[in-house]
N, C-alpha and C positions, 0 to 999 in steps of 0.2 A: 379812804382810798378804795377804788374799785379793785376787787380781786376776782380770780376765777374760782370762787368757792374754796373747798378743801383742796389740798395739793392733788394734782392729777396723778393717777396711778402710774408707776414706772412703766408698766406694759403699754399704757396709753401713750406716754411720752415717746417711747421707742417706736411705736407703730405709726406715728404721724409726724410730718415735718412741723417746724415751729409755727409757720403761718396757718396751717390747717388746724393746729391745736388751739391757737388763739381764736380762730373762727368758731371752733366747737365751744370754747369757753363762753364766747358772747352769746351763742345760741342757747346754751344751757342756762346762763344767767337770765336771759329774757324769758325762757320757759319757766324757770324757777320763780321769777318775780310775778309772772302772770298766773301761776297755778293757784287754785282756791286754797289748797292745803297750806301753801306758803303764806298766803295772805292771812289765813286763820292763825297760823303760828305767830306771825308778827303781832297781830292784835292781842294774842294771849301772852305775848312776851316770852315765848319759848327760848330756851338757851341754845348753846352751840349744837347739842345733839339733835335737836329738832331741825335746826337750819341745815345741818349736814344731811339728815334724812331727806329733807325736801330737795336739797341739791342733787342727791343721788337719784331720787325719783325723776327729777327733771332730766338728768343726764341720761338715764335709761330711755326716757321718751325720745330724746334727740337721737340716741344711738340706734333706736329702732328704725330710723329712716334708712332707705336703701344705700345712700352714699356712705354710711358708717357701718355697713353690715359686717365688715371684717374686723372691727374694733370691739373689744369686749372688756367689761369691767370686772368679770368674774376672776377670783383669785386663781393664780396659776400654781401648778404643783412645783415643789422644790426642784431646782435644776441640778443640784449636786455640785461637787467641787469642780469637775471639768466643765459643766454647764455654766457655772458662775464665771470661770475664767473666760470662756468663750463669749459670754454676754458682756463682760467687761471690755474685751477686745472690740466687740461690735459697737459698744457705746463710744469708745474712743475713736473708732473709725468714723462713725457718723459725726462726731464732734469735729474731727479734722476736715471732713468733707464740707461741713457747714462753714467752718472757718475759711476754707479756700474759696467758697462761693461768695463770701463777703469781701474778698480782696479785689483790688483793681485788676483789670484785664492783664496788664503787663506783669503784675506780681503773680497772677495765677500761672502765667507761662513759665516764669522763673521757678516757682515752687514745684510745679508738676514736672518740669524738666529735671530739676535736682532730684526729685523722688525717683524718676525713671532711671537716672544714672546710678543712683545709690542701689536700687534694686538689681540692676545689671551687674554692678560690682559684687554685690553679695552672692548673686547667682554664679558668677564666674569663680568666686572663691570656693563656693560649695562644690562645683564641678571639679575644680583643680584638686581640692582635698580628697574627694572620692576617688579620682583617678590615681593619685599618688598613694593613697592608703590601700587600694586594692591591687596595686602593682601593674595596672594596665597602661601606665605611661612610664615606660622604661627605655633605657638607651638601646638602640639597635644600630650596629655599625652600618654606615652608609645611608642611614635614614634620618639623620639629625636627631631630634628629641630634645629633652631638657639639657643634655650635655653639649649640644651643638652650639658653636660660637664661644665656648669657654676658652680661655687663654692658658695654654701650657707652655711655659718658657717663651712667652711672646708669640706663640703660634696658635691661630684660631682653627677650629675644626675638630672633628671627632671620628674621622675615617682614615685609617692608615694608608690605604691605597691613594686616596686623594692627596694626602699630605706628602706622600712619596713622590707623586707626579709633580707637585709644586716644587719639591726639592730639585728634581731633575731640570725643571724649567729654570729655576734660579741658577743652577750650575751652568746652563746654556748661556746665561747672561753674565757669567763669571762673577756671580755674587756668592763666593765660596762660603763665607761665614754663615749667611742665611741658609744656604743649602745644607750645611752640616747641622745647623739647629733643626731644620725641618726633618732631616733623616732621623735625628735622635727622638724627636716627638713622635714620628711615625713608628719607631721601634717601641715606644711606650704604649701606643694604641694597639700594636700587635699583641701585647700582653692581654689587653681587654678582649680582643677578638678570640684569643685562645681560652678565655674564661678564667683568667688567673687573677687579674686585678684591674680596676677601672682607674685610669690616671686622674689625678686631681691636682690643682695648683698647690695645695698644701702638703702633698706627699713628699717625703724625703727619699734620697737614693737608698738609704738604709731600709725604708719600708718596701721599696721595690725589690731589693735584694732578698729580703726575708720571704716575700711572696714567691720569687723565682726559685729560691732554694727549696721551699716547701713543695713545689711542683716538679722538682727534678730537672729543671732547665740548666744549661751550662751558664753559670753566673759569671765565669771569667770573660765571656764574650760581651756580656752586658757591662761589666766593669770597664772593659777596654773602650766601648762606645762612650760610656759616661766620662771617662778621663779625657778623651779627645774632644767631646762636646764642651766640657767645662774649661779646658785649656783655651779653646777658641772663643767661647762665649764670655767667659769671666776671667780667664787667666792672662789675657793680652797676647796670646800666641797669634801671629799673623796667619790668616787663612790662605790656603793656596789650592791649586788643582790637585796636588799630591795629597794634601790633607783630606780633601773631599773624596778622592778615589779610595783612600784607605778606609774612610768612614763608610763609603758605599759598599765595599767588600764585606765589612763587618755586619752591616745592616742586612745584606742579602743572605748571609749565613744565618743571621738571627731570624729573618723571615722564614727561612726553611725550618729552623728549630721550632718556632712557635706554630707553624702550620702542621707539623707532625705531632704536636702534643695532644 
């Protein structure tokens, strides 16, 4: 079977695409077969060492040509651990590129598209991780952020003023139960704007009360709002305009308390 002499050096395999390397092997075999030294070696019945030496001489003759001026057979210095890893990554990269080139056109589009989407997903995850780790993406009242859109007692939003305005709008439509619920959630976000605690769906009333007491706010007002909210939202108490007005009075006092904190 015809072969390309001794195995091509790794540096040579990396430096040239497969088709060019095959062409180089053909040229070297032709040069090696035509050289007087190789003919003499065959007549003398020299072993593998002699044939390898003849092949290397022929390879050097071919590589002396201008089109192969950037290719060298000289041994390269050790790359070190980092260099070896980088070289391994480069080798795998060129293998993948060569594999993609051999795919049908439609398959190339699918594979490249999938690779681009994967790269974008990884990049987005890295950016998100960096932003959250450095604290540059944090909640700011009225500006949305990662807390915007979360549901607290069925109410979306993270801005107390906006939720309060929605409560007043619901009251104008005589939706008293929804208006009471929105006022209570607005009261919770007043705590966050005062720098006391950030409302979360998993937080209990006890957790809010502990935070309020720690910061010296009148917890009796918060307890009164909580009781009215729970009676309407979960206790089955019919909501009315009187219930809403009482809740609104408590909320306005609470807004004054948290604003002066």
